[in-house]
Steps between C-alpha positions, in 0.01 A plus 500: 500500500188440292322783682791738446526405132128551459527842664776602260292386205205691641706819521628452147154437358343786692756756390317541170148452637497683835591857579620404851642168616622393847680177596605408855710208625650376830836359397659369821242240606298231321174675592290326233566145630623522863379633833708801599607523869379794707766770529649432155646801320340505153662664196248653260585595143254727318516592133251757368480657154270757342481519120380857467567657840740475794492294823411739781459263794542136607327356808454159662205406717508198733191335641439214742253399768722608792635840391227586245585736211820702525719702264854361522653702215403835350760661273436820305767574241646851486618443142244272331604295197312261272640189672583454867667200665484483878661274761341482844554290815218418739519290819199281566329540838477207741179300485356256753331289229555423134393814314437602139635844407396680183740757353382736229761707315361800312652753263344839424585702188462866413180435304322372811518133406565228759634150431534239777670163547382265782706244691360267765728312741449254787686581822578245770465596868793616709597696808712814511821498711438698818707813553691469830517746785873505570725594792244457776665501844340334801687562827542270795232508769782583744591818309326837490424456130189386315468130574160428342367494143169621362340360185278807483787747465748243366757648737660419837329655800539523877328223692217649706296356782272317258717256309209399274524841331816394315559201275801363688780605735841394623501288816703614801786260567492310827628503765428866576802723441644285222681697230456227242255551212210260534477429123132431560185671371150449630150613403199558722297608195472154349781539248685174441849435362669214323847460354505439125843366410570521130216743436592756231440826684629716213235367261225457760146557378169483682438175316830338600465609864141379524569162341787421739327636811232232474761227552693656789466454875485845657512642852446838665860477627809465282834425671872489418478777244817543295637681196358377165193341658194515275171500688145484373230649718123488502186472705324165522480370140568839342852580385596863559858529380866407523805627691870477418736565793789701355700521825468423870718716726574391857752761615649585837226615733139509381444846350611414145377141481272481200362313200518645148259345253305538176129431486262412218135539593211362299265784415139394483323616187159665529219426260302764313214446740727579796642820346 
């Protein structure tokens, strides 16, 4: 409140002394005394006034060590007036470490003057929820459908002669000729599975998947698959994603036996040196 009050006083005192004054505030978070979580939607308020001209443009620059300098707002007014008030929402990116972000709000008037107002905030690390790939259908090994899954294409595929070319596949039910769905997946590519009861698949992030994976016992074969199962999968100590079984269909015969599931895969970020 002291900072806001001081800013108001500054605007009032500058009205007679400065030709162009700009004030900027973030009014929905306590940015001056708290760490702001990654992914927070910030509400900026900008007030700019020119004593002898009109406000032509308002812009905000953001700068931090991860994303460098970037223009997050650039508004040119079709009908400039002496005073412009602007409301703007901006969603913070997700950061792996605590990060300082500098925002610089600038107003430009018709006389070529520029007045800026800086704000510096501290952002706490976080992980973005992973967007799911929905309605994936893996057919029974006893059907003529695609009974294997590829992590390269992120789609079901036919199982070829080399089973290491796919991430996992449905196991054929024994004894031979059985029409019952095996409810069992296996990987020859080193992919391991583990059930994760109580895991929040809807809000799953790379961080939440990775942290739980370290404490699970995993195997290259997962059995007794059923509707609403949540599975985590990975390779050795590396978590790769999560699966939610939406439905398991074991119908008459074998042709339409299938698993319908959603998948969230952790996408590995590349560094600037790798790009």
